C-alpha positions in Angstrom: 80.2 -110.9 9.0 80.4 -107.0 9.0 77.7 -106.8 6.3 75.3 -109.3 8.2 75.7 -107.5 11.4 75.0 -104.3 9.6 71.7 -105.7 8.2 70.8 -107.3 11.2 71.2 -103.8 12.7 69.1 -102.1 10.1 66.5 -104.7 10.4 65.9 -104.4 14.0 66.2 -100.1 13.4 63.2 -100.5 10.8 61.6 -103.1 13.1 62.1 -100.7 16.2 60.5 -97.7 14.4 57.9 -99.6 13.0 56.9 -100.9 16.6 57.4 -97.4 18.2 55.0 -95.7 15.6 52.6 -98.2 16.0 52.7 -97.6 19.7 52.6 -94.1 19.2 49.5 -94.8 17.0 47.8 -96.8 19.8 48.1 -94.1 21.9 47.0 -91.6 20.7 43.3 -90.5 21.8 40.6 -92.0 19.5 37.4 -90.3 18.4 34.3 -91.3 16.6 31.8 -89.0 15.1 28.6 -90.6 14.6 26.2 -88.7 12.7 22.4 -89.3 12.4 22.4 -87.7 8.7 24.6 -88.3 5.5 27.6 -86.4 4.8 25.6 -84.5 1.7 23.3 -82.5 4.5 24.5 -78.7 4.9 23.9 -79.6 9.2 26.4 -82.1 8.9 28.7 -80.5 6.7 28.6 -77.5 9.0 29.3 -79.5 12.5 32.0 -81.2 10.9 33.6 -77.9 9.6 33.7 -76.6 13.2 35.3 -79.8 14.4 38.0 -79.7 12.0 38.3 -76.1 13.2 39.2 -77.2 16.4 41.4 -79.9 15.7 43.5 -77.8 13.7 43.8 -75.5 17.1 44.9 -78.7 18.4 48.7 -79.7 18.7 48.1 -83.0 20.7 47.8 -86.0 18.0 44.5 -87.6 17.9 43.0 -90.4 15.7 39.4 -89.5 14.7 36.7 -91.5 12.8 33.1 -90.4 11.7 30.4 -92.5 10.9 27.0 -91.9 9.0 23.6 -93.6 9.9 22.1 -91.6 7.0 19.0 -91.4 8.3 17.9 -89.0 5.9 17.9 -91.0 2.8 14.6 -92.1 1.2 13.1 -95.4 1.4 14.2 -96.6 4.5 12.3 -99.0 6.2 13.0 -100.9 9.9 15.2 -103.4 8.9 17.5 -100.9 6.4 17.7 -98.7 9.8 18.5 -101.9 11.8 21.4 -102.7 9.5 22.8 -99.2 9.5 22.8 -99.5 13.9 24.8 -102.4 13.2 27.2 -100.8 10.9 27.9 -98.3 13.3 28.1 -101.1 16.2 30.6 -102.7 14.2 32.6 -99.5 13.7 32.8 -98.7 17.4 34.0 -102.2 18.5 36.7 -102.0 15.5 38.0 -98.6 16.2 37.4 -98.9 20.6 37.4 -94.8 20.6 37.8 -93.4 24.2 34.9 -91.0 23.1 32.1 -91.3 21.1 30.5 -88.0 19.9 26.6 -89.1 19.2 25.1 -86.1 16.8 21.3 -85.4 16.6 18.9 -87.2 18.6 18.5 -90.6 16.4 22.4 -91.2 16.8 21.7 -91.1 20.6 18.3 -92.9 20.7 19.5 -95.7 18.5 23.3 -96.2 19.0 25.3 -94.2 22.0 22.5 -94.7 25.1 23.5 -98.3 24.7 27.4 -97.7 26.1 26.1 -95.9 28.9 26.3 -99.0 31.3 29.6 -100.6 29.4 31.8 -97.2 30.8 33.6 -97.6 27.4 33.1 -95.4 25.1 32.7 -92.4 26.8 29.7 -90.5 25.0 29.4 -86.9 24.4 26.1 -86.1 23.1 25.7 -83.3 20.5 22.4 -81.1 19.7 20.2 -83.5 21.0 16.6 -81.8 21.7 15.3 -84.3 24.1 16.3 -83.9 28.2 19.5 -85.9 28.5 17.4 -88.1 31.0 15.6 -89.5 28.3 18.3 -91.3 27.0 19.7 -92.5 30.3 22.3 -89.9 30.8 21.2 -87.8 33.6 23.4 -89.3 36.4 26.1 -91.6 34.1 30.1 -90.6 35.0 30.8 -91.4 31.8 28.6 -89.3 29.8 27.9 -85.4 28.8 27.4 -83.4 26.5 25.6 -80.3 24.4 21.8 -80.0 24.2 20.3 -77.9 22.0 18.2 -75.1 22.4 15.7 -73.6 19.6 16.4 -69.8 19.4 12.7 -69.6 20.2 13.5 -66.0 22.3 14.9 -64.5 19.7 12.2 -65.3 17.3 10.1 -63.8 19.8 11.6 -60.6 19.6 12.0 -60.7 15.9 8.3 -60.9 15.3 8.1 -57.8 17.4 10.9 -55.9 14.9 8.3 -56.9 11.9 7.2 -53.9 9.9 4.3 -53.8 7.3 6.0 -51.6 4.0 2.6 -50.7 2.1 5.1 -49.1 -0.3 6.5 -52.6 -1.5 3.2 -54.0 -2.5 3.6 -55.2 -6.1 2.2 -56.8 -8.7 2.9 -60.3 -7.4 2.6 -59.5 -3.8 0.7 -62.4 -1.8 -2.7 -61.3 -0.2 -4.1 -62.3 2.7 -0.6 -62.7 4.1 0.1 -61.4 8.0 1.8 -58.3 6.3 -1.8 -57.3 5.1 -2.0 -55.6 8.6 0.1 -53.2 10.1 2.4 -55.8 12.7 3.7 -53.9 15.5 2.1 -54.2 18.8 -0.3 -56.9 17.2 0.1 -60.4 19.1 0.2 -62.6 16.4 -0.7 -66.4 15.9 1.7 -69.3 15.6 1.7 -72.1 14.6 4.5 -74.7 14.1 5.0 -77.8 11.6 7.7 -80.8 11.9 8.5 -83.8 10.2 7.5 -86.9 12.7 11.4 -88.1 13.6 13.0 -88.0 17.4 14.1 -84.6 16.5 11.0 -83.3 15.0 8.7 -84.5 18.1 11.2 -83.1 20.4 11.6 -79.3 18.6 7.8 -79.4 19.3 8.2 -79.9 22.8 10.4 -76.8 23.1 8.0 -75.0 21.2 4.7 -76.0 23.1 6.9 -75.3 26.7 7.9 -72.0 25.3 6.6 -68.4 27.0 5.1 -66.9 23.5 3.7 -64.2 25.1 2.5 -61.2 23.8 1.9 -64.0 21.0 -0.5 -66.8 21.1 0.5 -70.2 20.1 -2.1 -72.6 17.9 -2.1 -75.0 16.1 1.3 -77.4 15.7 1.3 -80.6 14.2 4.0 -83.8 13.1 3.6 -84.9 10.0 4.8 -88.1 7.8 4.2 -87.0 4.4 4.6 -84.6 1.9 0.5 -84.2 1.0 0.4 -84.1 5.1 2.2 -81.7 5.0 0.6 -79.7 2.3 -3.0 -80.4 4.0 -1.8 -79.0 7.2 -0.4 -75.5 5.7 -3.7 -75.0 3.9 -5.5 -75.6 6.8 -3.5 -72.5 8.4 -4.9 -69.8 6.3 -7.0 -67.7 8.7 -6.0 -69.5 12.0 -1.9 -68.5 11.9 0.1 -65.5 11.0 3.4 -67.4 11.3 4.0 -70.6 10.5 7.6 -72.1 12.3 9.2 -74.4 10.1 11.3 -76.9 12.3 12.9 -80.0 11.1 11.7 -81.1 7.7 14.4 -83.1 6.3 13.5 -86.8 5.5 9.9 -86.1 5.0 8.6 -88.6 2.4 6.7 -87.8 -0.7 4.2 -90.8 -0.3 3.4 -93.5 2.4 5.3 -96.8 1.2 7.6 -94.8 -1.1 8.2 -91.9 -3.5 11.6 -91.0 -2.1 12.1 -87.9 0.0 10.9 -84.4 -0.7 13.6 -82.1 -1.9 14.3 -78.9 0.5 14.3 -76.7 -2.2 11.0 -78.2 -3.2 9.5 -78.1 0.5 11.2 -74.3 0.6 9.9 -73.0 -2.9 6.1 -74.5 -2.3 6.0 -72.9 1.3 7.2 -69.3 -0.1 4.8 -69.5 -2.5 2.1 -71.5 -0.8 1.8 -70.7 3.0 -0.5 -67.8 4.1 1.3 -67.8 7.0 4.7 -65.8 7.2 7.2 -69.0 7.3 10.1 -68.8 9.4 12.7 -71.2 9.4 14.2 -72.9 12.4 16.3 -75.3 10.4 20.0 -74.1 9.4 19.2 -74.9 5.5 15.7 -73.3 4.8 16.8 -70.1 3.4 19.6 -71.8 1.8 16.9 -74.2 0.2 15.0 -71.2 -1.1 13.2 -70.1 2.1 12.9 -66.1 3.5 13.9 -66.1 6.6 15.4 -68.6 9.6 16.9 -68.1 12.8 18.6 -71.8 13.7 20.8 -73.7 15.7 24.4 -73.0 14.6 26.0 -76.1 13.7 29.4 -74.6 13.5 29.3 -73.8 17.3 28.3 -77.6 18.2 31.5 -78.9 16.4 33.7 -76.9 18.0 32.5 -77.1 21.5 32.0 -81.1 20.8 35.9 -81.7 20.1 37.1 -79.1 22.6 35.0 -81.0 25.6 36.1 -84.5 24.2 40.0 -83.3 24.4 39.4 -81.7 27.5 38.1 -84.8 29.0 41.0 -86.9 27.5 43.8 -84.6 28.9 45.7 -86.5 31.1 46.6 -83.4 33.5 42.5 -83.6 33.9 42.7 -86.7 35.0 39.4 -87.9 33.3 37.5 -85.1 34.9 34.1 -85.2 33.2 33.3 -81.9 31.7 30.2 -79.9 32.7 27.1 -80.5 30.2 25.4 -77.3 29.0 23.0 -75.8 26.5 23.6 -73.8 23.3 22.0 -70.5 22.8 24.0 -69.4 19.6 21.8 -69.4 16.6 22.4 -68.2 12.8 20.4 -65.7 10.7 19.5 -66.4 7.3 17.6 -64.2 4.9 16.1 -63.8 1.8 15.1 -60.2 1.0 13.1 -60.7 -2.0 10.8 -63.2 -0.1 9.7 -60.9 2.7 9.6 -57.7 0.4 7.0 -59.8 -1.5 4.7 -59.9 1.5 5.2 -56.4 2.2 7.5 -57.0 5.5 10.6 -55.5 6.3 12.9 -56.3 8.8 15.5 -53.6 10.9 19.2 -53.6 8.8 20.5 -55.6 11.8 19.2 -58.6 10.8 20.6 -58.8 7.4 23.8 -57.7 9.0 23.4 -60.9 10.7 22.9 -63.0 8.2 25.8 -61.1 5.9 28.4 -62.1 8.7 27.6 -65.8 8.6 27.3 -65.8 4.7 23.7 -66.3 4.6 22.0 -63.0 3.0 20.2 -63.8 -0.4 18.9 -60.5 -1.7 
């Protein structure tokens, strides 16, 4: 009899423990991160790294899941995109997150905006270049987030710091490039190229609306294919001194297939063939082999997104909507040999900023 009673009590204790554990897990705040890109891209990895840093500082247990639309993968047609959107919607339905963190314009345009009228999950947009109103977020009580600001003022200031270095001329130095003339005080002609995508088009709007004076903004374009990119770039010889390299992930090799152009191939071609000096506004441009970039800081977006989500779900705040904001942080990356080849020099502060972010290459 005592043996049966003891077994019964042990079973009750075990069941009670399991129910308590289930209740504990069910009461955890649930966050889902929806990325536009794939796990392999540097941008996605660095955003996630920033999120993890903030999670490591947080003592409150939470549940977090990640979903990837992988829109930067090759040969994606409308049907494949529709399937990936449906997969994301099913993942959201299964998890029932308290907050959906939608990263980049595509995730917001294709998925997150549809939840605005439902009230659940709450939507926290991250790194969107379009105005929030473009997605119906302007007056929603369950939406907030972080908009992306390209560091265009920093680029404009940096162009004023460029110096010509005649002593750096070498046999392999590119002729006809911007470094052939003394730069200080001379207004420069600026062009911009981006892949034709939600993000690329929105980035170009920022470039066109920015006051570049004393410099002059010239040709800007979005392109779909690698041959179009090359043709546009070649057409800038004699028409531009600076080429702003905007979002290029997912650029297809040709219409109708052929796969994607690797970032390393694009960067190498630009550094060798572009007469205007390429300046990257993509976080991976120098890692891919480019010479110089000033780009939005993915780590900062990751930290800020998780911090806002946890504040939003803090019971003490009673659901108070965190203020949306626009990130002005940016990363500097530099490959000094590329500038030297063009006979150009930047003050040491740029090299030190790049070293601080482990983005300096000699």
